[in-house]
N, C-alpha and C positions, 0 to 999 in steps of 0.2 A: 176184416180189413185187418190183414196183413201188418205188424209193427218190424220197422226198418231200423236194424241196426245200427250203434253208430261204432261198433268195433271195441274192441278189449283199450285198445291206447286211451279213450274218454274214458279214463278212471282217476287222473289226476284233475284236481277242482281248476290247480294252477294254473294249467296249461287249456282248457275248454277256453273257448270263443264263443261268445253267446252272439244271441241276434237281437240287431238290433232294428225299430221298426217306427217309422212314424204314420198318423193316420191324416192326412189332409185331406182337411175339409175346414167349413167357416165356420164357427163360433156357433150360428145361427140352424146350420143341417142337423145339428148332433140329434141322438134317439130322443133323448133326457125334451127335447121340446117338440115332437114331431107331432101333436098335438098342440102344440100354442102356434106355432107361425106354419102358415100354408103356403105349401114350395112357391103359388104363386105370384105372393108377395118376395119372395127370395132377392130379385131387382132392385128392390125399392129398398133394399138395407143399405148402411153401410158397409162395405166389403173393409177384413183385416187378413185375408188369409196370404197375402200377399207380402205384411211387413210382419206377420207372426210367423211364416215361413224362413223368413228371409234371416232372424232373430234366433233360428234353431240351425240353418246351415252357420252363421257368426260364430253360435256357441258351438258345434262340431266341426269347425275350423280350430277352434283352441284347443280345442278335448283331442284333436287329432284324432277322430275314431270316422267314419262310414259308416252308414244307413241305408236301410229302404223305407221310400217311401211312397207307400202306398195313397195314389192320390185320386179322389173325383176325378171321372173326366170334366164332366159339371165344370170345375176349376180349373181343368187344363187346354177349356176349350176357349177360356174367358185369360188367362196367362198364362201365354205363352213361353213369353218371357224366364218365367219362375220354372216352369218344366226346365229347359234348357240350362238353367241356372244348376238347378241339381244336379243336374249328367255331367255339367260342364265341370263339377268340384267334386265328380268319381262319386258319389251313392248312385242307388237302382232307381231307379220309378219301374212302379208296378203299379197294376187297376187294383182299386179301392168301388170297381161300379159306375158309374154314371151318376147319378145323383143320389146317393146315400139309403135307396130304398134296401126293406129287409128282406135277403130273400125268400122267408117262409114266407112270405107275403105276392109272390108273382109265383105265376103259371111258370112252367118248364119253356114254355116258349117266349114268356115277356123275360123270365134270365135273361136267354141264349141272346134278346134281342139286347137288352141293356151290357151286357158285359162284353158283346159286339160294338157296338155306341161306344163306350168309356174308349177301349181297345183303340179304336180306329182315332177318335180323341187326342188321344197320352202320344200312341207313333205318331199321329202328325206334328204335335209340337215340337216331340224330343229328337223324329230321328232313329229310336233304336226300339227292337223290338221288343216286348212286353212278356214275361213269361212267366210273372204271377198274380195272383192275385187273392185280397182278403174281402172277405162277406162285411158291408155295413151289418155295426155291432156283431159279429160273430154268430150269424143268423144262420146257418148252415147246421142243419142240425135233425133228428129222426124224422122231421118232419117234411126235409128235403131228400129223399134217398136216389132223387134222378139230378141233383147240382153235382156234385162229383162229379158222375161220366160226361156232363154237357163242359165242363172249364177241360175235362181228356179231351176230349170232343173236339174240343176247338184246339185243340196244340196246346194248352198251357202245362209247366214247369212244374208248378207245386201251386200250394192255397195254404192261408192259413189262415181260417178261416169257423175254423172250430173254436170253442169254448169249452174244455168238457169239466164244468160243475153246473149246477143248480141252482142258477140268477133270476131272479126275477124280470128280467129283459132277453135273457138268452140263454144258453145252459144244456148242453149234452153229456151229460153224469155219465151216460154208460161209452163214451166211443176213447179213444185210450190216449192217458195224457202227452207219450211222445207219437215222435214222425213216426205214420202209418202208411200203407199203399188206399185210398181208399174202394179202387174199383181194379179186378180182377183184370190181369191180363194188360194192364195200361203202366205206365211208369211215375205217372202222376203221385207228388208224394202230399198229403196235408204236415202239417208243423202247427199242431194246436199250441193256444195261447201257452204260456207256463202258469201252471198251479203248483202246491206241497200241500203235499199231506201228513200228516199228524195225528196218528192213532186210524179211526177211519174216519175221519174226516180231512175235508179238501178243498181249500182254499188257493184264491186269484192271486199271482204270486206275478205276473208280467207284464203289470205297469198302468196305465190310467188309474179310476178314482183309489185305486190299492194304495198305489203308490204315490201316488200328488197328497191323500187326506192322512194318511197315517206315520207314524216316525220310521223315517227312510231308516234306524236302524232294523227291526223289525224285514222292512225288503232287503237289506244285505243279508239276514240269515237265513230268509226262505231262499231267495239267488243261491248262495252258497250251500243250501242243504239243496238244492236239485244240481247245483255241480257238484256236488260232494257226495252226497249219500244215493244219489239215482245217476251218478257218471252223465252226464248227460244236457247239453245246453239248454239256456234259458232263451227264449222267445218272449222279447219287451216292445213295449206298442206306449207310444202317448201319441196327443193331438197336439198341434202350432196351437191352437186357443187355451192350452195350457201352462203356458208363460207369458201370456198380457193379462195380466191385472185389470188394464185397464180399459180391459170390451166395455162394451154396454150392455144393461142387466134386462132382460127379455122380461115383459110384463106380464101378470097372467098367468105365466107356470105353477106347476106343484112344486107343493114343499119344499117335497124328497132330491127334485129335482134341482132346485137352486141352489139347495145345502150339499149334492153332488157336484154342481158344474161348477159352483162359485168360490170353494171350500178350498183355502191353502194356492190358487193361485198364485201370488207373489211368493212363494218358499220354492216353487218347480225348480228354475231353472236353478239355484243353487242345490238343488237336488241332483239334477240331473250330472251337475256337473262331478259332483262328488260317485254319482254312479260310474263315469269313466272312468275315474280314478281307480276302485274298487273291483269292478270285472273287465275280462279281455274282449272285445265286441267287433261287430264284424256285418254287414250286408244278411239279407236272409236268405237270397241268393247262392250266397257262398259258405252256404250251409244245407240249404236242400238241392243245386244242382250234383250234387259228389252222390246225395240222396241217389238222385234220381239215374243217374246212373252206375248204379250198383257197386260206386268207389271204397264205399264206404261202411 
């Protein structure tokens, strides 16, 4: 794995532009509930993804930022107008796979079929080429040495599918923390979700539950450290359901899952608005594509 250089001009934290992304899925499709809610029941559950993603789009419009929306093909097939709105408002559409199946639970052939089905649904809905991919639950890791080669084979320009930490749900601790070329001879770029190092320890700092549950000051410090000390852009993500404190509560889910999923939902929108004021943001492809072309 060869790490990609961002060049000597990426040293001033104030000048660095970070990558902002949204993983578009229903609240009931998250990994925390995958053993509680059967996929066969999804169609019978009230949808909130169109409403919640619309709220995110409204927030981004108020704050004047653009982002990448890693979207399930399952969502695109059912809500093509949402995909068209995302594109019309200047954001990037990228793939989040078909139905949030973790990559390390699939065979190579199943993975190839999954990303092909998702890409077709997204391109049919939006009428634009899909260049980027993010694995559900950052599930490309040491168990899936075939995943990046398949993405390269299928013509993806970049992936943002690796979490270089140890975590109970995912993680590839040995992976590079910043952009790297995962396939020899290919221009494919992997942009891992952001982590911060403190001494010998590494912590998630790229959004999700870390950002929503813990005090905002901690995330601000971590992102500033990545920009100033590492001289690198952050790759940040969250989900539309995280700005929806009124979503239904899932019965029968494990206590840890409930705590992770529902804590601080009401504070999320305000934190995101503050984030857009404190840092510079862009779509993920605006970081990835110059790297893939060797221009940084």
